[in-house]
N, C-alpha and C positions, 0 to 999 in steps of 0.2 A: 553820714555818708563817708567813706574811707576816701583817699587821696586816690588811689587806682580808680575808684568808679566817679571821680569828676570830670564826667565827659561834658562836651560842649552841647548840654540839652537843656530845655528850659527847667527852673527851680520855682517859679511862683505861678505857674497853671498846671492842670492837668496832663501829664505825658502819656498815661495808659488808655488804651480804648476801654476799659471795663467803666470809665466814667461816662461813656454815652451808653445810656441803656437800650436804646433801640438797636445799638449791634451787638452789646452783650447778650441779647434776648435770643440771638440768632444761634441755633444749636450747631450750625456746620462751621462758626467761625474760627475755631483754631486749625481745622482742617486747611481752611480757604486762606487764613492767615500763612499757614506754613507753606501753602503751594505757591503764593505770591512771592515769597521772600526765596524760594527756590527759583522760580520764574525769573526774577530780578538778577539772580548770581549767574544763570543760564543764559539770559538775554547778554549780560556784559560779558561773558567769556565769548559767546559767539561773536559780536561785533568787535571785540578785540583781536580776536583771531583773524576776522576778515580783513582788520585793518594792518595787521602785521603780515600776511600773505601779500596784500595789494602793496605794503611798501618795504617790505625788507625781503622777501622771497626771492626776488631777480626774475620771475616771471608774471606775478600781478595776477589780475583778474582778466581772464579773457586775453590772455598774452601781453598784457600792457600795465605797468606799473602804475602807481598814483602820482606820481611826478610826470610821467610820460602823458598821463591822461590829461592832465590839465595843461598840459605844453599843447597839447593837441587842439585844443581850443581855446587858444589867447582871445582876450578882451581886453577893454580898458579897466575892468574893473577885478581882473585877475590877480591875486598877490603874490610877490615874490614865493616859490613854495620854499625854498631852503631858509627863509627868513621866518615862515609861519607856520612850517610843520610842528613846531614845538607846541603849540598849543593842543594838539591832540594827545602830546604826551601828559600835559597837566590837567585834561579831560578824563583821560582813561586812568590816571592814578588817583585823582579824587573819587571817580565813581568806582574804583576798586576798593578803596576804604569804605566807601559805602556800602558796598555789596556785602564785603565780609562782617562789618559791624551791623547790619541789619538782620544777619542770619546769627549771630553768636554773643553778642553785647545784649544784655536782657533787657537795658532802659531803652536803646535804640530799636530793638525788635517790638516793642509794644507801643513805640511813640506815635502820637496822634498824628504828627505831621508826616509820618510814614506810610500807618494803616490807612488812615482819611485823606492825607495829602497826597503823597506822592501815586497810592492806589495801583491802579494798573497802568498809569500814563507812561512810566518807564519803560515797560515790556512794549507797549504800542509805538513809542518812539523809537525804540531799537530795531523794531521789526522794520518800521518804515525807514528808517536809515540804511539798513542792509540792503532792502529792495532800492533804495536810492542809487546807492553806491554798485550795486551789480548791475541794474539798469543802464546807468552810467556809462559802466566800463562795456557794454555789448552795443552802444550806440543808441539806445532808447531813449533820447533826450527828452521826449515830452512826458513819458512815464516818469523819468527820474525826477523832473521838477514837481510833478503830482504828488511822490512819495515825500520829497524833500519838505514840501509844503506841510504833509501830514506830519512828519517828524517836529516840524517848526510848531504846529498846533498843538500837539502832545506836550511839548517842553513848556510853551507859554500855558496852556492850561494846568500843568502840574503847578506853575510857579504861583499862578492866579488861586488856586484851591489853596495851597499852603497860605498864602498870604490872607486867603478869607478866613480861615481857620484862627491863625494867629490873631488877627484883629477882634473875631469873636471871643477868645478867650481872654483878649485885652481889656474887653468891653465886661466882661463878667468880674474881672479882677476888680476893676475900676467901681463896678456896681458896689462889690463888697465892701472896698475900702471907704464908699461914702455911705454906707448903711450901719457897718460895724465898726467900733472903735475899741481897743482895749488896751491897757498898760501892762506891757511885760519888759522884765529885763533883759537886755538886749546884751550877749555876750560878744566878744571880738569874731569868733567864728560865724554867729548869725550876721553880724554886721557886714562881713566880709561877701556873705553870700547875699545878700541885699544889695550890696552895691556892685555885684557882679554878675547880676540876673543876666542870663543869654536865653538865645531863643533855637538852638539847636542848628546855627547857621553855618559851620564848616563840614559839618557831616550830612545835613539833610536839605541845605538849600544852595549853598556855596557850587558844589559839582553840577547842578541843574543849571544855575544861573551863568557859569562859563559856556556850558553846552549852548544853552539857549541863544546867548549871545554870538557864538560861532555859527550856528546854524542859522540865525536870522541874516548874519553878513553873507552866509552863501547863498540865500536864495534871491537877491539881485543880480548875483552873479551867474546862478543857473539860467535865471531869465535872459541875462544878456547873451548867455551861449545858445541857448534856444532860436532867439532873434536873429542871431549872425547867421543862422544856417539857412536864412530865407533870404533872398534878394531884395534887401532893403537899401536905402542910402545911407552912407556914412553917417549924415547929421542924425538920421533916428537913431545910431547904436550909440552915438556921442549923448544925445540926449535921454537914453535910457541910462546911460552910466551916471551922469551928473543927477539925473533924478534918484538914482540907487544912493548916491551919496547923501544928496540932501536928506531923504526919507530915513536913512540910518542916523544920520546926524540929530534930526530933530527927535527922533524915538529915545536918543542916548539922553538929550537934554529934558527931554520930559521927565525922564526916569531920576535925573540926577537934582532937578529943581523941583521935584514934587512935594507937596506939603502935607500929606496925609502923616497919620500918626507912624511913628516908627523910622528910620533911617532911610535915606535914599538909597537905590540901587545901584552899586557900583561895578558889579561884576560885569553886567552886560555892555555899559558904555566904556567899560575898559578893554574888554575884547574888540569890540567894534573901533574902539582907537588904535589897538594893534592890528588888525587888519588893513585900516586905512594906511597905517605905517609899510605894512606888506607890499600894498598897491602902488606907494610913492616909490619903493626899492626897485620894483619891477619897472616902472616906466623910466627909470634912471637908465636902464639898458635894455630897453624892448627889444623883441626879436624882429626877424625880417618880416613877418607878415604884419606884423603891428606897424612899422615902419613904412611898409608898402601901402599901407590901407589908410593911415590917419595922417594929416598934415602935422608939421611939427607945432601948429597952433594949438591944435587940440591937444596934442601931446602935454606939451605944457600947462595949458590949463587944466588938464585933469590933476599933473603933478601938483599944480599949486594947490587945486580943491581940495585933493586929499590929503596932502601936508597941512591945511589950515584946519579942516576938520579935524585931523587925529591932534593937534597941538589945542584947539580950542576945547575938546573933549577931556583931554589929560590936566589941562588947566582948570577947567570947571571942576571936574572930581577932585581935585587936591584942594582947590579953595574950599569948595564945600564941604569937602571933610574935616580941614582945619575950624572952618567955622561954627561946625555943628559941636566939635569937641570941644573948643573954646566956652560957648554957649552951655553945654551940659556940665564943664568944669564951674562955672559962675553960678549956675542955679545950685549944685549941689553945696559950695560954699556958702551960698546966702541961705541955704537951708540948714548948715551947719551953725550957722551966727544966730538963726533966729528959730530957735526949740521952743515949741509951743507944749507946757507942761501943765494940763488942766486940773493935776491934783495937789500940786506943789511940792510934790516929792522930789527930792534932790538926790541926783545920781541915777536916775530911772531915767531912760528915753521913751520918748511917748511913740509907739510904733501902732500904726492902721492895721488892722488886721485882714 
């Protein structure tokens, strides 16, 4: 494989859908695959165009811009718009790279994490996101919450399906390693490939991780907006906000501290921590409606809760990353110092097939 083809894709388990016989035998598979790739790109273009119109056109959707729409529905969970709008730039950039690569790069186009992992989930999530935003702009708040939840289900389902496929592939590889051993000379290029085995993270998983993280953060915000339209007591709105922070923090900590095979998920907790920072910034200078609705004690409590949650997630993510990195370095060093040679041949590394 040349340096130009050295993409962020797996090197130790099948990446091509031809390895799956049940799918290979479907006669319409080439057409279906091409159609899915084209629809992925079309969905991306439509959603991106809607975002650009809503944010930068000056007239927005239904005569209201993205910033004005969220300022129209202030809550204790509303993040500062100017501080958090950059996340959409990251989401659309990474999804754009994915949308182009899945059409034109052969290894990405036939990758098992794309064809079987992403499948129709990205298209469905894009449709749900589009309906969510348009219905939100037209004041159909309950409808917007329903479709936002649909986008969340699709994004989480996509990531769960990818994780399941990757785990199955890892189990097959481990099974082969435990049953078949062989002695082969290992060159420098082969050794480098073994040491830097990846799983298509940057192209096929990271764009949807940060997307799922932001949609997850948006869901309790939208619920809070809907509930605030009813005549409920202020204490109920405060309770919804606190529970939203608690649930998002608990979810993020679970993803960071999980002990299953593979690294913890950093993208979703990091995005949620970014969202909490936006909430903290907004509550530093709340608008007149928030000041008139909530006591200063409630505002101070939410400022402290959101700040503590953000710091806790960021510290946990960094410390977890450092701990796992040091652990892997130690394991690698121990393996290099304890080479098992079943044949007694000098100068030949023992590699499990």
